PDB file of N, H, CA, C and O in Angstrom:
ATOM      1  N   UNK A   1       0.733  -1.201   0.273  1.00  0.00           N
ATOM      2  CA  UNK A   1      -0.055   0.169   0.175  1.00  0.00           C
ATOM      3  C   UNK A   1       0.750   1.274  -0.012  1.00  0.00           C
ATOM      4  O   UNK A   1       1.844   1.300   0.553  1.00  0.00           O
ATOM      5  N   UNK A   2       0.394   2.191  -0.712  1.00  0.00           N
ATOM      6  H   UNK A   2      -0.495   2.170  -1.171  1.00  0.00           H
ATOM      7  CA  UNK A   2       1.218   3.459  -0.783  1.00  0.00           C
ATOM      8  C   UNK A   2       0.416   4.306  -0.423  1.00  0.00           C
ATOM      9  O   UNK A   2      -0.700   4.052   0.029  1.00  0.00           O
ATOM     10  N   UNK A   3       1.096   5.888  -0.647  1.00  0.00           N
ATOM     11  H   UNK A   3       2.003   6.095  -1.014  1.00  0.00           H
ATOM     12  CA  UNK A   3      -0.043   6.804  -0.172  1.00  0.00           C
ATOM     13  C   UNK A   3      -0.119   7.900  -1.089  1.00  0.00           C
ATOM     14  O   UNK A   3       0.909   7.959  -1.764  1.00  0.00           O
ATOM     15  N   UNK A   4      -0.898   8.731  -1.348  1.00  0.00           N
ATOM     16  H   UNK A   4      -1.733   8.684  -0.800  1.00  0.00           H
ATOM     17  CA  UNK A   4      -1.298   9.830  -2.471  1.00  0.00           C
ATOM     18  C   UNK A   4      -1.496  10.995  -1.531  1.00  0.00           C
ATOM     19  O   UNK A   4      -2.258  10.988  -0.564  1.00  0.00           O
ATOM     20  N   UNK A   5      -0.608  12.153  -1.980  1.00  0.00           N
ATOM     21  H   UNK A   5       0.011  12.158  -2.766  1.00  0.00           H
ATOM     22  CA  UNK A   5      -0.971  13.375  -1.260  1.00  0.00           C
ATOM     23  C   UNK A   5      -2.005  13.953  -2.029  1.00  0.00           C
ATOM     24  O   UNK A   5      -1.934  13.565  -3.195  1.00  0.00           O
ATOM     25  N   UNK A   6      -3.075  14.848  -1.790  1.00  0.00           N
ATOM     26  H   UNK A   6      -3.132  15.163  -0.843  1.00  0.00           H
ATOM     27  CA  UNK A   6      -3.994  15.357  -2.607  1.00  0.00           C
ATOM     28  C   UNK A   6      -3.749  16.968  -2.753  1.00  0.00           C
ATOM     29  O   UNK A   6      -3.450  17.688  -1.800  1.00  0.00           O
ATOM     30  N   UNK A   7      -3.910  17.386  -4.006  1.00  0.00           N
ATOM     31  H   UNK A   7      -4.153  16.801  -4.779  1.00  0.00           H
ATOM     32  CA  UNK A   7      -3.926  18.919  -4.128  1.00  0.00           C
ATOM     33  C   UNK A   7      -5.462  19.250  -4.126  1.00  0.00           C
ATOM     34  O   UNK A   7      -6.399  18.461  -4.240  1.00  0.00           O
ATOM     35  N   UNK A   8      -5.486  20.593  -3.969  1.00  0.00           N
ATOM     36  H   UNK A   8      -4.725  21.235  -3.876  1.00  0.00           H
ATOM     37  CA  UNK A   8      -6.959  21.170  -3.732  1.00  0.00           C
ATOM     38  C   UNK A   8      -7.631  20.901  -4.964  1.00  0.00           C
ATOM     39  O   UNK A   8      -6.963  20.950  -5.996  1.00  0.00           O
ATOM     40  N   UNK A   9      -9.039  20.582  -5.027  1.00  0.00           N
ATOM     41  H   UNK A   9      -9.582  20.542  -4.188  1.00  0.00           H
ATOM     42  CA  UNK A   9     -10.120  20.415  -5.868  1.00  0.00           C
ATOM     43  C   UNK A   9      -9.992  18.914  -6.569  1.00  0.00           C
ATOM     44  O   UNK A   9     -10.813  18.514  -7.395  1.00  0.00           O
ATOM     45  N   UNK A  10      -8.850  18.142  -6.126  1.00  0.00           N
ATOM     46  H   UNK A  10      -8.183  18.467  -5.456  1.00  0.00           H
ATOM     47  CA  UNK A  10      -8.846  17.023  -6.897  1.00  0.00           C
ATOM     48  C   UNK A  10     -10.214  16.031  -6.472  1.00  0.00           C
ATOM     49  O   UNK A  10     -10.785  16.026  -5.382  1.00  0.00           O
ATOM     50  N   UNK A  11     -10.526  15.247  -7.621  1.00  0.00           N
ATOM     51  H   UNK A  11     -10.062  15.251  -8.506  1.00  0.00           H
ATOM     52  CA  UNK A  11     -11.671  14.191  -7.363  1.00  0.00           C
ATOM     53  C   UNK A  11     -10.815  13.056  -7.428  1.00  0.00           C
ATOM     54  O   UNK A  11      -9.632  12.942  -7.749  1.00  0.00           O
ATOM     55  N   UNK A  12     -12.125  11.818  -6.856  1.00  0.00           N
ATOM     56  H   UNK A  12     -13.086  11.910  -6.595  1.00  0.00           H
ATOM     57  CA  UNK A  12     -11.762  10.623  -6.671  1.00  0.00           C
ATOM     58  C   UNK A  12     -11.449  10.021  -7.906  1.00  0.00           C
ATOM     59  O   UNK A  12     -10.412   9.357  -7.917  1.00  0.00           O
ATOM     60  N   UNK A  13     -12.163  10.102  -9.049  1.00  0.00           N
ATOM     61  H   UNK A  13     -13.005  10.642  -9.041  1.00  0.00           H
ATOM     62  CA  UNK A  13     -11.814   9.273 -10.085  1.00  0.00           C
ATOM     63  C   UNK A  13     -10.679   9.883 -10.860  1.00  0.00           C
ATOM     64  O   UNK A  13     -10.050   9.062 -11.527  1.00  0.00           O
ATOM     65  N   UNK A  14     -10.254  11.179 -10.933  1.00  0.00           N
ATOM     66  H   UNK A  14     -10.765  11.846 -10.391  1.00  0.00           H
ATOM     67  CA  UNK A  14      -9.004  11.596 -11.533  1.00  0.00           C
ATOM     68  C   UNK A  14      -7.864  10.864 -10.472  1.00  0.00           C
ATOM     69  O   UNK A  14      -6.758  10.652 -10.967  1.00  0.00           O
ATOM     70  N   UNK A  15      -8.041  10.538  -9.289  1.00  0.00           N
ATOM     71  H   UNK A  15      -8.940  10.710  -8.887  1.00  0.00           H
ATOM     72  CA  UNK A  15      -6.977  10.282  -8.528  1.00  0.00           C
ATOM     73  C   UNK A  15      -6.609   8.902  -8.954  1.00  0.00           C
ATOM     74  O   UNK A  15      -5.482   8.552  -9.303  1.00  0.00           O
ATOM     75  N   UNK A  16      -7.815   8.055  -8.882  1.00  0.00           N
ATOM     76  H   UNK A  16      -8.731   8.339  -8.599  1.00  0.00           H
ATOM     77  CA  UNK A  16      -7.726   6.575  -9.420  1.00  0.00           C
ATOM     78  C   UNK A  16      -6.965   6.687 -10.746  1.00  0.00           C
ATOM     79  O   UNK A  16      -5.932   6.036 -10.903  1.00  0.00           O
ATOM     80  N   UNK A  17      -7.443   7.497 -11.709  1.00  0.00           N
ATOM     81  H   UNK A  17      -8.282   8.026 -11.582  1.00  0.00           H
ATOM     82  CA  UNK A  17      -6.935   7.347 -13.030  1.00  0.00           C
ATOM     83  C   UNK A  17      -5.431   7.463 -12.833  1.00  0.00           C
ATOM     84  O   UNK A  17      -4.674   6.806 -13.547  1.00  0.00           O
ATOM     85  N   UNK A  18      -4.860   8.479 -11.650  1.00  0.00           N
ATOM     86  H   UNK A  18      -5.475   9.013 -11.070  1.00  0.00           H
ATOM     87  CA  UNK A  18      -3.615   8.896 -11.975  1.00  0.00           C
ATOM     88  C   UNK A  18      -2.586   7.773 -11.397  1.00  0.00           C
ATOM     89  O   UNK A  18      -1.515   7.520 -11.948  1.00  0.00           O
ATOM     90  N   UNK A  19      -3.045   7.146 -10.235  1.00  0.00           N
ATOM     91  H   UNK A  19      -3.915   7.352  -9.787  1.00  0.00           H
ATOM     92  CA  UNK A  19      -2.446   6.178  -9.608  1.00  0.00           C
ATOM     93  C   UNK A  19      -2.519   4.467 -10.015  1.00  0.00           C
ATOM     94  O   UNK A  19      -1.576   3.677  -9.983  1.00  0.00           O
ATOM     95  N   UNK A  20      -4.095   4.155 -10.440  1.00  0.00           N
ATOM     96  H   UNK A  20      -4.861   4.797 -10.466  1.00  0.00           H
ATOM     97  CA  UNK A  20      -3.997   3.223 -11.403  1.00  0.00           C
ATOM     98  C   UNK A  20      -4.218   2.976 -12.636  1.00  0.00           C
ATOM     99  O   UNK A  20      -4.374   1.847 -13.100  1.00  0.00           O
ATOM    100  N   UNK A  21      -4.254   4.221 -13.376  1.00  0.00           N
ATOM    101  H   UNK A  21      -4.128   5.139 -12.999  1.00  0.00           H
ATOM    102  CA  UNK A  21      -4.332   4.140 -14.858  1.00  0.00           C
ATOM    103  C   UNK A  21      -5.549   3.790 -15.142  1.00  0.00           C
ATOM    104  O   UNK A  21      -5.643   3.206 -16.221  1.00  0.00           O
ATOM    105  N   UNK A  22      -6.802   3.978 -14.396  1.00  0.00           N
ATOM    106  H   UNK A  22      -6.726   4.453 -13.519  1.00  0.00           H
ATOM    107  CA  UNK A  22      -8.085   3.378 -14.720  1.00  0.00           C
ATOM    108  C   UNK A  22      -9.157   3.937 -13.778  1.00  0.00           C
ATOM    109  O   UNK A  22      -9.080   3.589 -12.600  1.00  0.00           O
ATOM    110  N   UNK A  23     -10.085   4.709 -14.124  1.00  0.00           N
ATOM    111  H   UNK A  23     -10.148   4.992 -15.081  1.00  0.00           H
ATOM    112  CA  UNK A  23     -11.431   4.881 -13.306  1.00  0.00           C
ATOM    113  C   UNK A  23     -11.958   3.640 -12.616  1.00  0.00           C
ATOM    114  O   UNK A  23     -12.722   3.510 -11.660  1.00  0.00           O
ATOM    115  N   UNK A  24     -11.516   3.028 -13.153  1.00  0.00           N
ATOM    116  H   UNK A  24     -10.896   3.133 -13.931  1.00  0.00           H
ATOM    117  CA  UNK A  24     -12.363   1.656 -12.859  1.00  0.00           C
ATOM    118  C   UNK A  24     -12.141   1.177 -11.403  1.00  0.00           C
ATOM    119  O   UNK A  24     -12.838   0.284 -10.921  1.00  0.00           O
ATOM    120  N   UNK A  25     -11.273   1.719 -10.800  1.00  0.00           N
ATOM    121  H   UNK A  25     -10.707   2.444 -11.192  1.00  0.00           H
ATOM    122  CA  UNK A  25     -10.759   1.509  -9.532  1.00  0.00           C
ATOM    123  C   UNK A  25     -11.262   2.362  -8.508  1.00  0.00           C
ATOM    124  O   UNK A  25     -11.054   2.129  -7.317  1.00  0.00           O
ATOM    125  N   UNK A  26     -11.964   3.416  -8.951  1.00  0.00           N
ATOM    126  H   UNK A  26     -12.132   3.606  -9.918  1.00  0.00           H
ATOM    127  CA  UNK A  26     -12.071   4.573  -7.804  1.00  0.00           C
ATOM    128  C   UNK A  26     -12.801   3.788  -6.481  1.00  0.00           C
ATOM    129  O   UNK A  26     -12.500   4.070  -5.321  1.00  0.00           O
ATOM    130  N   UNK A  27     -13.752   2.815  -6.825  1.00  0.00           N
ATOM    131  H   UNK A  27     -13.997   2.586  -7.767  1.00  0.00           H
ATOM    132  CA  UNK A  27     -14.340   2.003  -5.563  1.00  0.00           C
ATOM    133  C   UNK A  27     -13.368   1.793  -4.690  1.00  0.00           C
ATOM    134  O   UNK A  27     -13.428   2.327  -3.583  1.00  0.00           O
ATOM    135  N   UNK A  28     -12.392   1.041  -5.018  1.00  0.00           N
ATOM    136  H   UNK A  28     -12.343   0.606  -5.918  1.00  0.00           H
ATOM    137  CA  UNK A  28     -11.245   0.702  -4.046  1.00  0.00           C
ATOM    138  C   UNK A  28     -10.429   1.605  -3.335  1.00  0.00           C
ATOM    139  O   UNK A  28      -9.863   1.472  -2.250  1.00  0.00           O
ATOM    140  N   UNK A  29     -10.468   2.684  -4.247  1.00  0.00           N
ATOM    141  H   UNK A  29     -10.928   2.792  -5.129  1.00  0.00           H
ATOM    142  CA  UNK A  29      -9.725   4.045  -3.397  1.00  0.00           C
ATOM    143  C   UNK A  29     -10.775   4.509  -2.524  1.00  0.00           C
ATOM    144  O   UNK A  29     -10.391   4.838  -1.402  1.00  0.00           O
ATOM    145  N   UNK A  30     -11.902   4.608  -2.746  1.00  0.00           N
ATOM    146  H   UNK A  30     -12.214   4.341  -3.658  1.00  0.00           H
ATOM    147  CA  UNK A  30     -12.947   5.045  -1.849  1.00  0.00           C
ATOM    148  C   UNK A  30     -12.851   4.273  -0.605  1.00  0.00           C
ATOM    149  O   UNK A  30     -12.681   4.911   0.434  1.00  0.00           O
ATOM    150  N   UNK A  31     -12.941   2.892  -0.553  1.00  0.00           N
ATOM    151  H   UNK A  31     -13.078   2.374  -1.397  1.00  0.00           H
ATOM    152  CA  UNK A  31     -13.099   1.953   0.384  1.00  0.00           C
ATOM    153  C   UNK A  31     -11.961   2.198   1.425  1.00  0.00           C
ATOM    154  O   UNK A  31     -12.127   2.277   2.642  1.00  0.00           O
ATOM    155  N   UNK A  32     -10.716   2.312   0.717  1.00  0.00           N
ATOM    156  H   UNK A  32     -10.581   2.248  -0.272  1.00  0.00           H
ATOM    157  CA  UNK A  32      -9.441   2.627   1.455  1.00  0.00           C
ATOM    158  C   UNK A  32      -9.596   3.759   2.395  1.00  0.00           C
ATOM    159  O   UNK A  32      -9.000   3.760   3.473  1.00  0.00           O
ATOM    160  N   UNK A  33     -10.438   4.800   1.997  1.00  0.00           N
ATOM    161  H   UNK A  33     -10.922   4.799   1.122  1.00  0.00           H
ATOM    162  CA  UNK A  33     -10.291   6.197   2.560  1.00  0.00           C
ATOM    163  C   UNK A  33     -11.679   6.834   3.073  1.00  0.00           C
ATOM    164  O   UNK A  33     -11.924   8.032   3.214  1.00  0.00           O
ATOM    165  N   UNK A  34     -12.499   5.773   3.310  1.00  0.00           N
ATOM    166  H   UNK A  34     -12.300   4.800   3.195  1.00  0.00           H
ATOM    167  CA  UNK A  34     -14.091   5.995   3.651  1.00  0.00           C
ATOM    168  C   UNK A  34     -14.476   7.245   4.660  1.00  0.00           C
ATOM    169  O   UNK A  34     -15.504   7.911   4.790  1.00  0.00           O
ATOM    170  N   UNK A  35     -13.075   7.266   5.374  1.00  0.00           N
ATOM    171  H   UNK A  35     -12.241   6.725   5.268  1.00  0.00           H
ATOM    172  CA  UNK A  35     -13.481   8.778   6.209  1.00  0.00           C
ATOM    173  C   UNK A  35     -13.483  10.122   5.695  1.00  0.00           C
ATOM    174  O   UNK A  35     -13.650  11.183   6.296  1.00  0.00           O
ATOM    175  N   UNK A  36     -13.217   9.838   4.198  1.00  0.00           N
ATOM    176  H   UNK A  36     -13.082   8.976   3.709  1.00  0.00           H
ATOM    177  CA  UNK A  36     -13.322  11.178   3.107  1.00  0.00           C
ATOM    178  C   UNK A  36     -14.237  10.807   1.965  1.00  0.00           C
ATOM    179  O   UNK A  36     -14.277  11.538   0.975  1.00  0.00           O
ATOM    180  N   UNK A  37     -15.035   9.625   2.047  1.00  0.00           N
ATOM    181  H   UNK A  37     -15.003   9.032   2.851  1.00  0.00           H
ATOM    182  CA  UNK A  37     -15.586   9.401   0.855  1.00  0.00           C
ATOM    183  C   UNK A  37     -16.904  10.137   0.609  1.00  0.00           C
ATOM    184  O   UNK A  37     -17.533   9.871  -0.415  1.00  0.00           O
ATOM    185  N   UNK A  38     -17.392  11.097   1.525  1.00  0.00           N
ATOM    186  H   UNK A  38     -16.881  11.314   2.357  1.00  0.00           H
ATOM    187  CA  UNK A  38     -18.540  11.749   1.307  1.00  0.00           C
ATOM    188  C   UNK A  38     -18.033  13.039   0.765  1.00  0.00           C
ATOM    189  O   UNK A  38     -18.867  13.934   0.631  1.00  0.00           O
ATOM    190  N   UNK A  39     -16.729  13.291   0.412  1.00  0.00           N
ATOM    191  H   UNK A  39     -16.051  12.564   0.520  1.00  0.00           H
ATOM    192  CA  UNK A  39     -16.374  14.541  -0.166  1.00  0.00           C
ATOM    193  C   UNK A  39     -16.010  14.183  -1.814  1.00  0.00           C
ATOM    194  O   UNK A  39     -15.329  13.274  -2.289  1.00  0.00           O
ATOM    195  N   UNK A  40     -16.699  15.199  -2.408  1.00  0.00           N
ATOM    196  H   UNK A  40     -17.252  15.937  -2.022  1.00  0.00           H
ATOM    197  CA  UNK A  40     -16.341  15.047  -3.884  1.00  0.00           C
ATOM    198  C   UNK A  40     -15.059  15.528  -4.385  1.00  0.00           C
ATOM    199  O   UNK A  40     -14.172  14.910  -4.974  1.00  0.00           O
ATOM    200  N   UNK A  41     -15.144  16.944  -3.981  1.00  0.00           N
ATOM    201  H   UNK A  41     -15.864  17.446  -3.502  1.00  0.00           H
ATOM    202  CA  UNK A  41     -13.806  17.805  -4.209  1.00  0.00           C
ATOM    203  C   UNK A  41     -12.882  17.767  -2.954  1.00  0.00           C
ATOM    204  O   UNK A  41     -13.138  18.352  -1.901  1.00  0.00           O
ATOM    205  N   UNK A  42     -11.767  17.000  -3.197  1.00  0.00           N
ATOM    206  H   UNK A  42     -11.560  16.525  -4.052  1.00  0.00           H
ATOM    207  CA  UNK A  42     -10.914  16.979  -2.063  1.00  0.00           C
ATOM    208  C   UNK A  42     -10.172  17.895  -1.843  1.00  0.00           C
ATOM    209  O   UNK A  42      -9.758  18.472  -2.848  1.00  0.00           O
ATOM    210  N   UNK A  43      -9.636  18.477  -0.309  1.00  0.00           N
ATOM    211  H   UNK A  43      -9.973  18.008   0.508  1.00  0.00           H
ATOM    212  CA  UNK A  43      -8.860  19.499  -0.258  1.00  0.00           C
ATOM    213  C   UNK A  43      -7.404  19.170  -0.122  1.00  0.00           C
ATOM    214  O   UNK A  43      -6.978  18.053   0.173  1.00  0.00           O
ATOM    215  N   UNK A  44      -6.602  20.340  -0.386  1.00  0.00           N
ATOM    216  H   UNK A  44      -6.948  21.248  -0.625  1.00  0.00           H
ATOM    217  CA  UNK A  44      -5.398  19.958  -0.380  1.00  0.00           C
ATOM    218  C   UNK A  44      -4.854  19.339   0.987  1.00  0.00           C
ATOM    219  O   UNK A  44      -5.499  19.599   2.003  1.00  0.00           O
ATOM    220  N   UNK A  45      -3.592  18.454   1.100  1.00  0.00           N
ATOM    221  H   UNK A  45      -3.068  18.242   0.275  1.00  0.00           H
ATOM    222  CA  UNK A  45      -3.012  18.013   2.076  1.00  0.00           C
ATOM    223  C   UNK A  45      -3.760  16.701   2.702  1.00  0.00           C
ATOM    224  O   UNK A  45      -3.794  16.429   3.902  1.00  0.00           O
ATOM    225  N   UNK A  46      -4.335  15.968   1.679  1.00  0.00           N
ATOM    226  H   UNK A  46      -4.308  16.188   0.704  1.00  0.00           H
ATOM    227  CA  UNK A  46      -4.937  14.819   2.157  1.00  0.00           C
ATOM    228  C   UNK A  46      -3.782  13.703   2.186  1.00  0.00           C
ATOM    229  O   UNK A  46      -2.832  13.841   1.415  1.00  0.00           O
ATOM    230  N   UNK A  47      -3.828  12.789   2.907  1.00  0.00           N
ATOM    231  H   UNK A  47      -4.599  12.677   3.534  1.00  0.00           H
ATOM    232  CA  UNK A  47      -2.486  11.549   2.588  1.00  0.00           C
ATOM    233  C   UNK A  47      -3.580  10.254   2.537  1.00  0.00           C
ATOM    234  O   UNK A  47      -3.998   9.622   3.507  1.00  0.00           O
ATOM    235  N   UNK A  48      -3.937  10.042   1.006  1.00  0.00           N
ATOM    236  H   UNK A  48      -3.598  10.556   0.218  1.00  0.00           H
ATOM    237  CA  UNK A  48      -4.738   8.868   0.934  1.00  0.00           C
ATOM    238  C   UNK A  48      -3.734   7.649   0.769  1.00  0.00           C
ATOM    239  O   UNK A  48      -2.653   7.592   0.182  1.00  0.00           O
ATOM    240  N   UNK A  49      -4.426   6.721   1.460  1.00  0.00           N
ATOM    241  H   UNK A  49      -5.304   6.767   1.937  1.00  0.00           H
ATOM    242  CA  UNK A  49      -3.895   5.356   1.269  1.00  0.00           C
ATOM    243  C   UNK A  49      -4.470   4.830   0.007  1.00  0.00           C
ATOM    244  O   UNK A  49      -5.643   5.059  -0.289  1.00  0.00           O
ATOM    245  N   UNK A  50      -3.676   4.130  -0.745  1.00  0.00           N
ATOM    246  H   UNK A  50      -2.723   3.944  -0.504  1.00  0.00           H
ATOM    247  CA  UNK A  50      -3.739   3.478  -2.208  1.00  0.00           C
ATOM    248  C   UNK A  50      -3.463   2.206  -2.151  1.00  0.00           C
ATOM    249  O   UNK A  50      -2.295   1.828  -2.232  1.00  0.00           O
ATOM    250  N   UNK A  51      -4.499   1.338  -2.002  1.00  0.00           N
ATOM    251  H   UNK A  51      -5.448   1.645  -1.936  1.00  0.00           H
ATOM    252  CA  UNK A  51      -4.130  -0.209  -1.926  1.00  0.00           C
ATOM    253  C   UNK A  51      -3.616  -0.506  -3.184  1.00  0.00           C
ATOM    254  O   UNK A  51      -3.886   0.134  -4.200  1.00  0.00           O
ATOM    255  N   UNK A  52      -2.635  -1.790  -3.108  1.00  0.00           N
ATOM    256  H   UNK A  52      -2.416  -2.310  -2.282  1.00  0.00           H
ATOM    257  CA  UNK A  52      -2.228  -2.528  -4.285  1.00  0.00           C
ATOM    258  C   UNK A  52      -3.269  -3.060  -4.947  1.00  0.00           C
ATOM    259  O   UNK A  52      -4.259  -3.355  -4.277  1.00  0.00           O
ATOM    260  N   UNK A  53      -3.279  -3.266  -6.193  1.00  0.00           N
ATOM    261  H   UNK A  53      -2.475  -3.026  -6.737  1.00  0.00           H
ATOM    262  CA  UNK A  53      -4.057  -4.338  -7.240  1.00  0.00           C
ATOM    263  C   UNK A  53      -3.809  -5.178  -7.416  1.00  0.00           C
ATOM    264  O   UNK A  53      -2.600  -5.403  -7.475  1.00  0.00           O
ATOM    265  N   UNK A  54      -4.735  -6.241  -7.625  1.00  0.00           N
ATOM    266  H   UNK A  54      -5.717  -6.058  -7.577  1.00  0.00           H
ATOM    267  CA  UNK A  54      -4.488  -7.405  -8.167  1.00  0.00           C
ATOM    268  C   UNK A  54      -5.230  -7.408  -9.647  1.00  0.00           C
ATOM    269  O   UNK A  54      -6.130  -6.659 -10.028  1.00  0.00           O
ATOM    270  N   UNK A  55      -4.578  -8.479 -10.359  1.00  0.00           N
ATOM    271  H   UNK A  55      -3.847  -9.088 -10.050  1.00  0.00           H
ATOM    272  CA  UNK A  55      -5.101  -8.499 -11.682  1.00  0.00           C
ATOM    273  C   UNK A  55      -6.961  -8.515 -11.617  1.00  0.00           C
ATOM    274  O   UNK A  55      -7.563  -7.939 -12.523  1.00  0.00           O
ATOM    275  N   UNK A  56      -7.652  -9.125 -10.630  1.00  0.00           N
ATOM    276  H   UNK A  56      -7.163  -9.593  -9.894  1.00  0.00           H
ATOM    277  CA  UNK A  56      -9.087  -9.402 -10.881  1.00  0.00           C
ATOM    278  C   UNK A  56      -9.710  -7.957 -10.010  1.00  0.00           C
ATOM    279  O   UNK A  56     -10.928  -7.899  -9.838  1.00  0.00           O
ATOM    280  N   UNK A  57      -8.902  -6.925  -9.533  1.00  0.00           N
ATOM    281  H   UNK A  57      -7.913  -6.972  -9.673  1.00  0.00           H
ATOM    282  CA  UNK A  57      -9.277  -5.916  -8.926  1.00  0.00           C
ATOM    283  C   UNK A  57     -10.216  -4.946  -9.710  1.00  0.00           C
ATOM    284  O   UNK A  57      -9.632  -3.998 -10.234  1.00  0.00           O
ATOM    285  N   UNK A  58     -11.566  -5.013  -9.884  1.00  0.00           N
ATOM    286  H   UNK A  58     -12.041  -5.783  -9.459  1.00  0.00           H
ATOM    287  CA  UNK A  58     -12.422  -4.251 -10.385  1.00  0.00           C
ATOM    288  C   UNK A  58     -13.965  -4.147  -9.490  1.00  0.00           C
ATOM    289  O   UNK A  58     -14.912  -4.931  -9.553  1.00  0.00           O
ATOM    290  N   UNK A  59     -13.873  -3.318  -8.941  1.00  0.00           N
ATOM    291  H   UNK A  59     -13.104  -2.681  -8.891  1.00  0.00           H
ATOM    292  CA  UNK A  59     -15.144  -3.072  -7.903  1.00  0.00           C
ATOM    293  C   UNK A  59     -16.325  -2.392  -8.654  1.00  0.00           C
ATOM    294  O   UNK A  59     -16.410  -1.164  -8.646  1.00  0.00           O
ATOM    295  N   UNK A  60     -17.343  -3.251  -9.376  1.00  0.00           N
ATOM    296  H   UNK A  60     -17.274  -4.249  -9.382  1.00  0.00           H
ATOM    297  CA  UNK A  60     -18.290  -2.709  -9.899  1.00  0.00           C
ATOM    298  C   UNK A  60     -19.635  -2.287  -9.160  1.00  0.00           C
ATOM    299  O   UNK A  60     -20.593  -1.602  -9.518  1.00  0.00           O
ATOM    300  N   UNK A  61     -19.355  -2.909  -8.091  1.00  0.00           N
ATOM    301  H   UNK A  61     -18.577  -3.466  -7.800  1.00  0.00           H
ATOM    302  CA  UNK A  61     -20.389  -3.077  -7.310  1.00  0.00           C
ATOM    303  C   UNK A  61     -20.770  -1.396  -6.533  1.00  0.00           C
ATOM    304  O   UNK A  61     -21.814  -0.744  -6.507  1.00  0.00           O
ATOM    305  N   UNK A  62     -19.484  -1.148  -6.007  1.00  0.00           N
ATOM    306  H   UNK A  62     -18.636  -1.677  -6.028  1.00  0.00           H
ATOM    307  CA  UNK A  62     -19.467   0.305  -4.971  1.00  0.00           C
ATOM    308  C   UNK A  62     -20.226   1.274  -5.985  1.00  0.00           C
ATOM    309  O   UNK A  62     -20.399   1.202  -7.201  1.00  0.00           O
ATOM    310  N   UNK A  63     -20.599   2.175  -5.060  1.00  0.00           N
ATOM    311  H   UNK A  63     -20.458   2.234  -4.072  1.00  0.00           H
ATOM    312  CA  UNK A  63     -21.292   3.532  -5.725  1.00  0.00           C
ATOM    313  C   UNK A  63     -21.042   4.547  -5.032  1.00  0.00           C
ATOM    314  O   UNK A  63     -21.753   4.591  -4.029  1.00  0.00           O
ATOM    315  N   UNK A  64     -20.105   5.657  -5.166  1.00  0.00           N
ATOM    316  H   UNK A  64     -19.527   5.621  -5.981  1.00  0.00           H
ATOM    317  CA  UNK A  64     -19.829   6.608  -4.348  1.00  0.00           C
ATOM    318  C   UNK A  64     -21.372   7.291  -3.590  1.00  0.00           C
ATOM    319  O   UNK A  64     -22.544   7.115  -3.923  1.00  0.00           O
ATOM    320  N   UNK A  65     -20.909   7.924  -2.720  1.00  0.00           N
ATOM    321  H   UNK A  65     -19.957   8.067  -2.450  1.00  0.00           H
ATOM    322  CA  UNK A  65     -22.147   8.337  -1.794  1.00  0.00           C
ATOM    323  C   UNK A  65     -22.846   9.593  -2.612  1.00  0.00           C
ATOM    324  O   UNK A  65     -24.044   9.811  -2.429  1.00  0.00           O
ATOM    325  N   UNK A  66     -21.930  10.569  -3.685  1.00  0.00           N
ATOM    326  H   UNK A  66     -20.957  10.393  -3.833  1.00  0.00           H
ATOM    327  CA  UNK A  66     -22.380  11.597  -4.341  1.00  0.00           C
ATOM    328  C   UNK A  66     -23.581  11.002  -5.502  1.00  0.00           C
ATOM    329  O   UNK A  66     -24.529  11.693  -5.875  1.00  0.00           O
ATOM    330  N   UNK A  67     -23.323   9.598  -5.968  1.00  0.00           N
ATOM    331  H   UNK A  67     -22.553   9.036  -5.665  1.00  0.00           H
ATOM    332  CA  UNK A  67     -24.203   8.965  -6.889  1.00  0.00           C
ATOM    333  C   UNK A  67     -25.325   8.246  -6.312  1.00  0.00           C
ATOM    334  O   UNK A  67     -26.122   7.725  -7.091  1.00  0.00           O
ATOM    335  N   UNK A  68     -25.493   8.147  -5.127  1.00  0.00           N
ATOM    336  H   UNK A  68     -24.846   8.571  -4.494  1.00  0.00           H
ATOM    337  CA  UNK A  68     -26.792   7.513  -4.495  1.00  0.00           C
ATOM    338  C   UNK A  68     -27.662   7.971  -4.670  1.00  0.00           C
ATOM    339  O   UNK A  68     -28.705   7.517  -4.199  1.00  0.00           O
TER     340      UNK A  68
END
């Protein structure tokens, strides 16, 4: 597991794309940082946990809070 330091205004899907190369892993990123999952735009200075991926990691069932 690694960490990602946020910049002001970043969004979950953009971070997932930066760290995983795909927005399909946004759910995994949100689950690992559930304390911030209710935020759509993230503030600067958060250290997010970035879980390692396996080849089968695509969570299609997770829906972020802002899409419920």
